[in-house]
Each structure stands twice: as structure tokens, then as C-alpha cells.
C-alpha positions as CSV (number, residue, x, y, z in Angstrom):
1,X,-10.3,14.3,-23.7
2,X,-8.1,16.5,-21.6
3,X,-4.3,16.8,-21.6
4,X,-1.3,17.9,-19.5
5,X,1.9,19.1,-21.2
6,X,5.4,19.6,-19.9
7,X,8.8,20.1,-21.3
8,X,12.1,18.8,-19.9
9,X,15.7,19.4,-20.5
10,X,18.4,16.8,-20.1
11,X,22.2,16.9,-19.8
12,X,23.7,13.5,-19.1
13,X,26.5,11.0,-19.9
14,X,25.6,7.8,-21.6
15,X,25.8,4.7,-19.4
16,X,24.6,6.6,-16.3
17,X,21.1,6.9,-14.9
18,X,19.9,10.4,-15.8
19,X,18.4,13.1,-13.6
20,X,16.3,15.4,-15.7
21,X,16.0,19.0,-14.6
22,X,12.9,20.9,-15.4
23,X,13.4,24.6,-16.2
24,X,10.9,25.8,-13.6
25,X,11.7,23.9,-10.4
26,X,13.7,21.0,-9.0
27,X,13.0,19.5,-5.5
28,X,15.4,17.0,-4.1
29,X,16.6,16.1,-7.6
30,X,13.2,15.2,-8.8
31,X,11.9,16.5,-12.1
32,X,8.4,18.0,-11.4
33,X,5.7,19.1,-13.8
34,X,5.4,22.6,-15.2
35,X,3.2,24.7,-13.0
36,X,0.0,25.5,-14.9
37,X,-3.6,25.2,-14.1
38,X,-4.0,21.8,-15.8
39,X,-1.0,20.2,-14.0
40,X,-1.9,21.6,-10.6
41,X,-5.6,21.0,-10.6
42,X,-5.8,18.0,-13.0
43,X,-3.6,15.1,-13.7
44,X,-0.2,16.2,-12.1
45,X,3.2,14.9,-13.1
46,X,4.9,14.2,-9.8
47,X,8.3,13.3,-11.3
48,X,9.9,11.9,-14.4
49,X,13.3,10.5,-15.2
50,X,15.1,9.3,-18.3
51,X,16.8,5.9,-17.7
52,X,18.8,3.3,-19.6
53,X,18.3,-0.4,-18.9
54,X,20.9,-3.2,-19.1
55,X,19.8,-3.8,-22.8
56,X,20.6,-0.2,-23.6
57,X,17.0,0.8,-24.2
58,X,16.0,4.2,-22.9
59,X,12.8,4.7,-20.8
60,X,10.9,7.8,-19.7
61,X,9.5,6.7,-16.4
62,X,7.6,8.7,-13.8
63,X,4.6,9.1,-11.5
64,X,1.4,11.0,-12.1
65,X,-1.3,11.9,-9.6
66,X,-5.0,12.6,-10.0
67,X,-5.7,16.0,-8.4
68,X,-9.3,16.1,-9.7
69,X,-12.4,15.3,-7.7
70,X,-13.4,12.5,-10.1
71,X,-12.0,9.2,-11.3
72,X,-10.0,9.2,-14.5
73,X,-9.5,6.5,-17.1
74,X,-7.9,6.0,-20.5
75,X,-4.8,7.8,-19.3
76,X,-2.0,7.8,-21.8
77,X,1.5,9.2,-21.6
78,X,2.8,10.7,-24.9
79,X,6.5,11.4,-25.1
80,X,8.4,13.3,-27.8
81,X,12.2,13.0,-27.8
82,X,14.3,15.8,-29.1
83,X,18.0,16.4,-29.9
84,X,20.2,19.3,-28.8
85,X,18.6,21.6,-31.3
86,X,15.1,20.5,-30.3
87,X,14.5,18.7,-33.5
88,X,12.0,15.9,-33.1
89,X,13.6,12.4,-33.1
90,X,10.5,10.3,-32.4
91,X,7.1,9.9,-30.7
92,X,6.3,7.2,-28.2
93,X,3.4,6.5,-25.9
94,X,2.1,4.1,-23.2
95,X,-0.9,3.7,-21.0
96,X,-0.3,4.4,-17.3
97,X,-0.1,1.3,-15.0
98,X,-3.0,2.1,-12.7
99,X,-6.4,2.7,-14.2
100,X,-9.0,3.8,-13.5
101,X,-7.4,6.4,-11.2
102,X,-9.3,7.7,-8.2
103,X,-9.0,11.2,-6.8
104,X,-5.6,11.7,-5.0
105,X,-4.3,8.3,-6.3
106,X,-0.9,8.0,-8.0
107,X,0.2,5.9,-10.9
108,X,3.6,4.9,-12.3
109,X,4.3,5.0,-16.0
110,X,7.0,3.7,-18.3
111,X,7.4,4.8,-21.9
112,X,9.9,2.6,-23.8
113,X,12.2,4.4,-26.4
114,X,12.6,1.3,-28.5
115,X,14.9,2.8,-31.2
116,X,18.5,2.6,-29.9
117,X,19.7,4.7,-32.9
118,X,18.5,7.8,-30.9
119,X,20.5,6.9,-27.7
120,X,23.3,9.3,-28.2
121,X,21.1,12.0,-29.6
122,X,18.5,12.5,-26.9
123,X,18.9,15.8,-25.1
124,X,15.3,17.0,-24.4
125,X,11.8,15.5,-24.3
126,X,8.2,16.6,-23.8
127,X,5.5,14.7,-21.9
128,X,1.8,15.0,-22.7
129,X,-0.8,13.2,-20.6
130,X,-4.3,12.6,-22.0
131,X,-7.3,11.3,-20.0
132,X,-11.0,11.0,-19.8
133,X,-13.5,10.9,-16.9
134,X,-14.4,7.4,-15.7
135,X,-17.9,6.4,-14.5
136,X,-16.9,3.5,-12.3
137,X,-13.8,2.0,-10.7
138,X,-13.7,-1.8,-10.3
139,X,-10.4,-1.8,-8.4
140,X,-10.5,-2.6,-4.7
141,X,-7.3,-4.5,-4.0
142,X,-5.1,-4.4,-0.8
143,X,-1.5,-5.6,-0.6
144,X,-1.2,-7.4,2.7
145,X,2.5,-8.2,3.1
146,X,5.7,-8.0,1.1
147,X,9.3,-9.1,1.3
148,X,12.3,-8.6,-1.0
149,X,15.8,-10.0,-1.7
150,X,18.7,-9.6,-4.0
151,X,20.2,-12.9,-5.2
152,X,23.8,-13.7,-6.1
153,X,23.1,-13.2,-9.8
154,X,22.1,-9.6,-9.3
155,X,18.3,-10.2,-9.7
156,X,16.0,-8.5,-7.2
157,X,12.7,-10.2,-6.2
158,X,9.7,-8.6,-4.5
159,X,7.1,-11.0,-3.2
160,X,3.9,-10.7,-1.2
161,X,0.2,-11.3,-1.0
162,X,-2.8,-9.3,-2.2
163,X,-6.5,-9.5,-1.3
164,X,-9.5,-8.8,-3.5
165,X,-12.0,-6.8,-1.4
166,X,-14.6,-6.8,-4.2
167,X,-17.7,-9.1,-4.3
168,X,-16.8,-9.9,-7.9
169,X,-13.7,-11.6,-9.4
170,X,-10.7,-9.4,-9.9
171,X,-9.5,-10.2,-13.4
172,X,-6.0,-9.9,-14.7
173,X,-4.7,-8.7,-11.4
174,X,-1.3,-6.9,-11.7
175,X,1.1,-5.6,-9.1
176,X,3.4,-2.8,-10.1
177,X,6.7,-1.8,-8.3
178,X,8.2,1.7,-8.6
179,X,11.8,1.4,-7.6
180,X,14.0,4.1,-6.0
181,X,17.7,4.3,-5.3
182,X,19.3,5.6,-2.1
183,X,18.8,9.2,-3.2
184,X,15.0,8.7,-3.6
185,X,15.3,8.9,-7.4
186,X,13.0,6.7,-9.5
187,X,15.1,4.1,-11.4
188,X,12.6,1.6,-12.8
189,X,9.0,0.4,-13.1
190,X,8.4,-3.4,-13.0
191,X,5.3,-5.5,-12.7
192,X,3.9,-9.0,-12.5
193,X,0.5,-10.8,-12.4
194,X,-0.8,-12.3,-9.2
195,X,-1.0,-16.1,-8.8
196,X,-3.8,-16.8,-9.6
197,X,-4.3,-13.7,-11.8
198,X,-8.1,-13.9,-11.5
199,X,-8.7,-13.5,-7.8
200,X,-12.2,-14.7,-6.4
201,X,-14.2,-12.3,-4.2
202,X,-12.7,-11.7,-0.8
203,X,-9.8,-14.0,-1.5
204,X,-6.0,-13.6,-1.5
205,X,-3.3,-14.4,-4.0
206,X,0.5,-14.4,-4.1
207,X,2.8,-12.5,-6.3
208,X,6.5,-12.2,-7.2
209,X,8.0,-9.3,-9.2
210,X,11.4,-10.2,-10.6
211,X,13.7,-7.3,-11.4
212,X,15.9,-8.9,-14.0
213,X,18.0,-5.7,-14.7
214,X,21.4,-6.3,-13.1
215,X,22.1,-2.5,-13.2
216,X,19.0,-1.7,-11.2
217,X,19.0,-4.7,-8.8
218,X,22.0,-3.8,-6.6
219,X,21.1,-0.1,-6.3
220,X,17.4,-0.6,-5.2
221,X,16.9,1.1,-1.8
222,X,13.2,1.0,-1.5
223,X,10.0,0.6,-3.6
224,X,6.3,1.5,-3.7
225,X,3.7,-1.1,-4.8
226,X,0.6,-0.4,-6.8
227,X,-2.2,-2.7,-8.0
228,X,-4.4,-2.9,-11.0
229,X,-7.1,-5.1,-12.6
230,X,-9.4,-5.2,-15.5
């Protein structure tokens, strides 16, 4: 198992989406990974952000890219949240959304900070990515078309169709949306299963991703879609 490690510093007001500034470099307000051999030539952190949803839960969301010449699997994001004196408040982890991950491919991730007692205390955090080499990749899915709309209640819907280009069934097919605001900042990660979620070989399925956070819905400017199966 290999890992990538990065440290972030945050200064923000509660109730606002947070833009985290890495101590090494900031490009167009994105937080980027620390520049070291592992992050440049391995699994690279493209950006991370600390956000708060409409239920007042904090999330560490981001994108990671496979810069290795091999497929990776069992990719997990491990986050440690810290207070202003860098005392550890808690440890949280989550698997990335796209796996296995082929060379040059990108995956979103979303780590939920489920303890609201830390909301007012979080000032810094660290992110550690662990992964293993994968032998095969069963994912060969193609998103054919998409449309989106914001309804009068503030919910945002992303719909489309996806095709399974494999000669076997695509099981538990999931479509993931990484949402951006008008500044290009990542504001949320949402997902839904296809209908049907087990797609026969060379067949298509429909999907709809409901974004039920009324804070995020009205400020969505664009999105990137990813697919995954098991």
C-alpha cells in the first residue's frame, strides 16, 4: 500500500463555502497538493475544499488523479481535522468514487465530517490517500447525453443516458457529479445509480442525479460527470 500526504490551512467564516489555501501554491483559488515525488508521480491531489451543506455537516471534497502508468484500486481518502493550535479533533475516511482508476483518470471524493460539535473548531486538516495496484479494470462506460435543470423548490437535477461498452453486465452502475460554482470552485459531490443499475452488455440506461441541497442548487454553474461499477 502506498500513500500521498498533504496539509492544508483554512481561514473561513461559518455559513460560507470555504476556500482552503495550501501553504505551497494556489492556482485560481484551487487548493492543490503539496509538491513531492509521491503527489507528482503517483496519485495526485488536484484540488480540495472544505464545505458545509444545508444540514450543517462539513465535508472535505476534492479530486484526485492517477499519474502512474498503472491502474489503481482500493483508493481511500483519510482526513484528520485540526483546531487552531493543530490539535487533532477527529479522523475520517472514505473511498473515492471511481475505482479502479486507470492512468491519467480523475476521481472525485467526499469525506463527511459527521460530528457537528467540531464545526466551529475546524481550522486545518490533513489529507492522506492510500492505494494499491489493480490487476484489471471492469469499467467501460460512456455517458451519451445529459441535461440539467433547477426547479422552483431549489433542487437541481442532472439527467442523461449511459452505455455499457463491455461484453458483460455492468453491475451497480453509478454516475457521479462534481459540481462547480461560477468561479470554478468545487462545491459538492453527488451521485445516483442508473436505471436499471445492472446494465446488460452493449445496452443503455438512464440516470437522474438529484441535488437536494438548496444552498448548492442555485449556485451550480457547471458539472463534470464520472461513472463507476462493481
